[in-house]
C-alpha positions as CSV (number, residue, x, y, z in Angstrom):
1,X,0.0,0.1,0.1
2,X,2.9,2.4,0.8
3,X,4.5,1.7,-2.5
4,X,1.3,2.9,-4.3
5,X,1.0,6.0,-2.2
6,X,4.5,6.8,-2.9
7,X,3.8,6.8,-6.6
8,X,1.1,9.5,-5.8
9,X,3.5,11.5,-3.7
10,X,6.2,11.7,-6.4
11,X,4.0,11.9,-9.6
12,X,0.9,13.9,-8.7
13,X,2.8,17.3,-8.1
14,X,4.6,16.9,-11.6
15,X,1.4,16.1,-13.2
16,X,-0.3,19.1,-11.7
17,X,2.7,21.4,-12.5
18,X,2.4,20.5,-16.2
19,X,-1.1,21.7,-16.5
20,X,0.0,25.1,-15.0
21,X,1.8,28.2,-16.5
22,X,3.9,30.6,-14.6
23,X,5.9,30.1,-11.3
24,X,4.1,28.2,-8.8
25,X,7.0,27.2,-6.5
26,X,6.2,26.7,-2.9
27,X,2.4,26.3,-3.5
28,X,0.7,23.6,-1.5
29,X,-0.9,21.9,-4.4
30,X,2.7,21.1,-5.8
31,X,3.8,19.6,-2.5
32,X,3.8,15.8,-2.6
33,X,3.4,15.2,1.0
34,X,0.5,17.6,1.4
35,X,-1.3,16.2,-1.5
36,X,-0.8,12.6,-0.2
37,X,-2.3,13.5,3.2
38,X,-5.4,15.2,1.6
39,X,-6.0,12.4,-0.8
40,X,-5.6,9.7,2.0
41,X,-8.0,11.6,4.1
42,X,-10.6,12.4,1.4
43,X,-10.5,9.2,-0.9
44,X,-8.4,6.4,0.5
45,X,-9.8,6.4,4.0
46,X,-13.6,6.4,3.0
47,X,-13.1,3.7,0.5
48,X,-11.1,1.6,2.9
49,X,-14.0,1.9,5.4
50,X,-16.3,-0.2,3.3
51,X,-17.0,-3.5,5.0
52,X,-17.2,-5.6,1.8
53,X,-14.8,-5.9,-1.0
54,X,-17.6,-6.3,-3.6
55,X,-18.1,-2.5,-4.2
56,X,-14.4,-2.1,-4.8
57,X,-14.8,-4.2,-7.9
58,X,-16.3,-1.3,-9.7
59,X,-13.2,1.0,-8.7
60,X,-10.9,-2.0,-9.8
61,X,-12.5,-2.2,-13.3
62,X,-12.2,1.6,-13.8
63,X,-8.5,1.3,-12.9
64,X,-7.9,-1.5,-15.4
65,X,-9.4,0.8,-18.3
66,X,-7.0,3.5,-17.2
67,X,-4.1,1.0,-17.5
68,X,-5.3,0.0,-21.0
69,X,-5.3,3.6,-22.0
70,X,-1.7,4.0,-20.6
71,X,-0.6,0.9,-22.6
72,X,-2.0,2.3,-25.8
73,X,-0.2,5.7,-25.3
74,X,3.1,4.0,-24.6
75,X,2.7,2.2,-27.8
76,X,1.7,5.4,-29.9
77,X,4.4,7.6,-28.2
78,X,7.4,5.2,-29.1
79,X,7.4,6.9,-32.6
80,X,7.3,10.6,-31.1
81,X,10.7,10.3,-29.2
82,X,14.0,10.5,-31.2
83,X,16.7,7.9,-30.9
84,X,19.5,8.3,-29.8
85,X,18.0,10.6,-27.1
86,X,19.5,14.1,-27.2
87,X,21.2,15.5,-24.0
88,X,19.4,18.8,-24.1
89,X,15.9,18.1,-25.3
90,X,13.7,21.0,-26.3
91,X,9.9,21.2,-26.8
92,X,10.1,21.4,-30.6
93,X,11.1,17.7,-31.5
94,X,11.1,15.7,-34.7
95,X,9.5,12.5,-35.6
96,X,12.6,10.4,-35.9
97,X,12.5,6.6,-36.3
98,X,14.2,4.5,-33.4
99,X,16.2,2.5,-35.8
100,X,19.8,3.7,-35.6
101,X,22.9,1.5,-34.7
102,X,22.9,3.2,-31.2
103,X,19.3,2.1,-30.5
104,X,19.2,-1.6,-31.2
105,X,17.3,-3.6,-28.6
106,X,19.1,-6.2,-26.7
107,X,17.3,-9.5,-25.5
108,X,19.2,-9.5,-22.2
109,X,20.8,-6.4,-20.4
110,X,22.4,-7.1,-17.1
111,X,23.5,-4.3,-14.6
112,X,23.5,-3.6,-11.0
113,X,19.9,-2.6,-11.3
114,X,18.9,-6.1,-12.6
115,X,18.6,-7.3,-9.1
116,X,15.4,-5.3,-8.8
117,X,13.8,-7.1,-11.8
118,X,12.5,-10.4,-10.3
119,X,11.3,-8.8,-7.0
120,X,9.5,-6.1,-9.0
121,X,7.9,-8.7,-11.2
122,X,6.8,-10.7,-8.2
123,X,5.3,-7.7,-6.6
124,X,3.4,-6.9,-9.9
125,X,1.5,-10.1,-9.7
126,X,0.8,-10.1,-6.1
127,X,-2.9,-10.8,-5.8
128,X,-2.9,-13.6,-3.4
129,X,-4.0,-11.6,-0.4
130,X,-7.4,-10.8,-2.2
131,X,-8.2,-14.3,-3.2
132,X,-10.0,-15.5,-0.1
133,X,-12.1,-12.3,0.4
134,X,-13.1,-12.4,-3.3
135,X,-13.9,-16.1,-3.1
136,X,-16.3,-15.4,-0.2
137,X,-18.1,-12.8,-2.1
138,X,-18.7,-14.6,-5.3
139,X,-22.3,-15.1,-6.1
140,X,-21.8,-18.9,-6.3
141,X,-18.5,-19.7,-4.8
142,X,-16.7,-22.7,-6.2
143,X,-13.1,-23.7,-7.0
144,X,-13.7,-23.6,-10.7
145,X,-15.3,-20.2,-10.7
146,X,-12.4,-18.8,-8.6
147,X,-9.8,-20.3,-10.9
148,X,-11.4,-18.6,-13.9
149,X,-11.4,-15.3,-12.0
150,X,-7.8,-15.9,-11.1
151,X,-6.6,-16.8,-14.6
152,X,-8.6,-13.9,-16.3
153,X,-7.1,-11.3,-13.9
154,X,-3.5,-12.6,-14.3
155,X,-3.7,-12.8,-18.0
156,X,-5.1,-9.4,-18.5
157,X,-2.4,-8.1,-16.1
158,X,0.3,-9.7,-17.9
159,X,-0.7,-8.3,-21.3
160,X,-0.8,-4.7,-19.9
161,X,2.5,-5.2,-18.2
162,X,4.2,-6.8,-21.2
163,X,3.0,-4.3,-23.7
164,X,4.0,-1.3,-21.6
165,X,7.4,-2.7,-20.6
166,X,8.2,-3.7,-24.2
167,X,7.4,-0.4,-25.9
168,X,8.7,1.6,-23.0
169,X,12.1,-0.2,-23.4
170,X,12.0,0.2,-27.2
171,X,11.4,4.0,-26.6
172,X,14.1,4.8,-24.0
173,X,16.3,1.7,-24.2
174,X,19.0,1.9,-21.5
175,X,17.7,5.2,-20.3
176,X,14.4,3.8,-19.0
177,X,13.7,5.4,-15.6
178,X,12.5,3.4,-12.6
179,X,9.2,5.3,-13.1
180,X,8.3,4.9,-16.8
181,X,6.2,8.0,-16.9
182,X,9.2,10.3,-15.9
183,X,10.8,9.8,-19.1
184,X,7.8,11.0,-21.1
185,X,7.6,14.1,-19.0
186,X,11.2,14.9,-19.7
187,X,11.3,14.4,-23.5
188,X,7.6,15.3,-24.2
189,X,7.0,18.3,-21.9
190,X,3.4,19.7,-22.0
191,X,2.1,16.9,-24.2
192,X,-1.7,16.8,-23.5
193,X,-2.1,13.0,-24.0
194,X,0.9,12.4,-21.7
195,X,-0.4,14.6,-19.0
196,X,-3.8,13.0,-19.4
197,X,-2.6,9.4,-19.0
198,X,-0.4,10.5,-16.1
199,X,-3.6,11.6,-14.2
200,X,-5.4,8.4,-15.3
201,X,-2.5,6.3,-14.0
202,X,-2.4,8.2,-10.7
203,X,-6.1,7.6,-10.2
204,X,-5.9,4.0,-11.1
205,X,-3.0,3.5,-8.5
206,X,-5.0,5.5,-5.9
207,X,-8.1,3.1,-6.3
208,X,-5.9,0.1,-5.8
209,X,-4.9,1.2,-2.2
210,X,-8.3,0.3,-0.6
211,X,-8.5,-3.0,-2.5
212,X,-5.2,-4.1,-0.8
213,X,-6.1,-2.6,2.4
214,X,-9.2,-4.8,2.7
215,X,-7.4,-8.1,3.2
216,X,-4.9,-6.6,5.6
217,X,-7.6,-5.4,8.0
218,X,-9.5,-8.6,7.5
219,X,-6.4,-10.6,8.6
220,X,-5.8,-8.4,11.6
221,X,-9.4,-8.8,12.7
222,X,-9.5,-12.5,12.2
223,X,-6.2,-12.8,14.3
224,X,-7.1,-10.7,17.2
225,X,-11.0,-10.3,17.1
226,X,-12.2,-13.5,15.5
227,X,-14.4,-14.2,18.5
228,X,-16.1,-10.9,18.7
229,X,-19.1,-9.5,16.8
230,X,-18.7,-6.9,14.1
231,X,-18.2,-3.4,15.6
232,X,-18.1,-0.2,13.5
233,X,-15.7,1.5,16.1
234,X,-13.2,-1.4,16.0
235,X,-13.4,-1.7,12.2
236,X,-12.9,2.2,11.9
237,X,-10.0,2.2,14.4
238,X,-8.0,-0.6,12.6
239,X,-8.7,1.2,9.3
240,X,-7.4,4.4,10.7
241,X,-4.2,2.8,12.3
242,X,-3.4,0.9,9.0
243,X,-3.7,4.2,7.0
244,X,-1.6,6.1,9.4
245,X,1.1,3.4,9.1
246,X,1.2,3.3,5.3
247,X,1.0,7.1,4.9
248,X,4.0,7.5,7.3
249,X,6.0,5.0,5.2
250,X,5.1,6.7,2.0
251,X,6.0,10.1,3.3
252,X,9.6,9.1,4.4
253,X,10.7,6.7,1.7
254,X,12.6,8.4,-1.0
255,X,12.4,6.1,-4.0
256,X,9.8,3.6,-5.0
257,X,12.4,1.2,-6.4
258,X,13.6,0.6,-2.9
259,X,10.0,-0.4,-1.8
260,X,9.5,-2.7,-4.8
261,X,12.9,-4.2,-4.3
262,X,12.4,-4.9,-0.6
263,X,8.8,-5.9,-0.6
264,X,9.2,-8.0,-3.8
265,X,12.3,-10.0,-2.5
266,X,10.7,-10.6,0.8
267,X,6.9,-10.8,1.3
268,X,6.1,-11.1,-2.4
269,X,8.5,-13.9,-2.9
270,X,7.0,-15.8,0.0
271,X,3.4,-15.3,-1.0
272,X,4.1,-16.2,-4.8
273,X,6.6,-18.9,-4.5
274,X,7.5,-20.1,-1.0
275,X,4.0,-20.4,0.7
276,X,2.1,-22.0,-2.1
277,X,4.7,-24.7,-2.4
278,X,4.9,-25.2,1.3
279,X,1.1,-25.4,1.7
280,X,0.8,-27.9,-1.1
281,X,3.6,-30.2,0.4
282,X,1.8,-29.9,3.8
283,X,-1.7,-30.6,2.7
284,X,-1.3,-33.0,-0.2
285,X,-1.6,-36.7,0.5
286,X,0.4,-37.7,-2.6
287,X,3.7,-39.4,-2.7
288,X,6.6,-37.1,-2.4
289,X,8.1,-38.3,-5.7
290,X,4.9,-37.4,-7.7
291,X,5.2,-34.7,-10.2
292,X,3.0,-32.2,-8.4
293,X,4.9,-32.5,-5.2
294,X,8.2,-32.3,-6.8
295,X,7.0,-29.2,-8.6
296,X,5.9,-27.7,-5.4
297,X,9.3,-28.5,-3.8
298,X,11.1,-26.9,-6.7
299,X,8.8,-23.7,-6.2
300,X,9.7,-23.6,-2.6
301,X,13.4,-23.8,-3.2
302,X,13.3,-21.4,-6.1
303,X,11.4,-18.8,-3.9
304,X,13.8,-19.1,-1.1
305,X,17.0,-18.8,-3.3
306,X,15.6,-15.8,-5.4
307,X,14.3,-14.0,-2.4
308,X,17.5,-14.3,-0.3
309,X,19.8,-13.6,-3.3
310,X,17.7,-10.5,-4.4
311,X,17.5,-9.2,-0.9
312,X,21.3,-9.6,-0.3
313,X,22.2,-7.8,-3.5
314,X,19.8,-5.0,-2.8
315,X,21.3,-4.4,0.6
316,X,24.7,-4.6,-0.7
317,X,23.8,-2.0,-3.4
318,X,22.5,0.4,-0.6
319,X,25.8,-0.2,1.4
320,X,27.8,0.8,-1.8
321,X,25.9,3.9,-2.3
C-alpha cells in the first residue's frame, strides 16, 4: 500500500505542474506530502472503510481501463521520441524513427539494477491476499469459478505489463527510468495526451490502495478479534491505524524502487513462490516423488533462493551507495 501511495507523492505534483503556467514554486498543491495526506483523508480512508470488497470491484474495473489507456499511449508515443535521445531536449522535437545503430534492442541487459527485476515482477502479480475475500463474495463460490477469475485477472495484467514494458524499453532503451512516466515528462513536456494518461494512472493507483487494504484489515481482525461480533468502532480504528502506518511509510521513503525491491524480494516472494509450495507439500496426500509434489518443492526452493539472493544484493547495493 505504501508503494502505491509513494507513486502518488512523487508523480502527482509533477502532473499538476504540467497543467499550470508561470511560477508556482512553494504552492501547497505542488507539495507531494501535502497532496498525499489530503488524498488519503478524502479518498483512500472513506473507500477503505467499506465493510465488503464487492463494491471495490467497480473501482478496480475503472483502474483497469485506465491502464489499458496507458498501454496504448506508450505504444503510440514510441514514434514521437527520437533515438538516440539528445542530451538537451527541447519542446520542438522531430519525428525520428528509433532504428539507428545506437538504438538496437538487446534481448538481455544485465547491470547492478537487474537485481530489482525479479522482485518487482513478483510484486506486480501479487494478488494472493485478495483471493479469499473475493472467493467469499462470489455469487456462487466454487473452485472452478475462482480459478477462472484468477486466470482472467493474471492474463489481463500480464498483457498490460508486457506491452507497456516492451514499448517503454523500445522507446528509451538503456535510459528507462525506474518510473516509466518520468521519461515521457522529460522528453515530451506539456504533451496533452501524456499529461492526461499520467492523471489516469495516478487515479488507477489510488483506487488500488483500498483493494489491498481490505485483506490486511481482514487478517488483523481474524487474528485478534475473531471471537467478537462486528463493531464499526473497532473496524474504523483498525482502518485508521493501517492508513496512518502506510502514509508515514510513503512520506519518508525517498524512492519507489527501494520499496518494490524490498517488498518484492521478501513478502512477495514468500506469497508467490514459498507459501504455495509449502502449503501444497503440507496438505497434499500424494507421494513425495509425484510430479505435483516435486513441482511444489522446486517452487519452494526457487522462492527461497531468489528471495534471499535478491534481498542480499539490494542491501549490498545500498551499502555501496
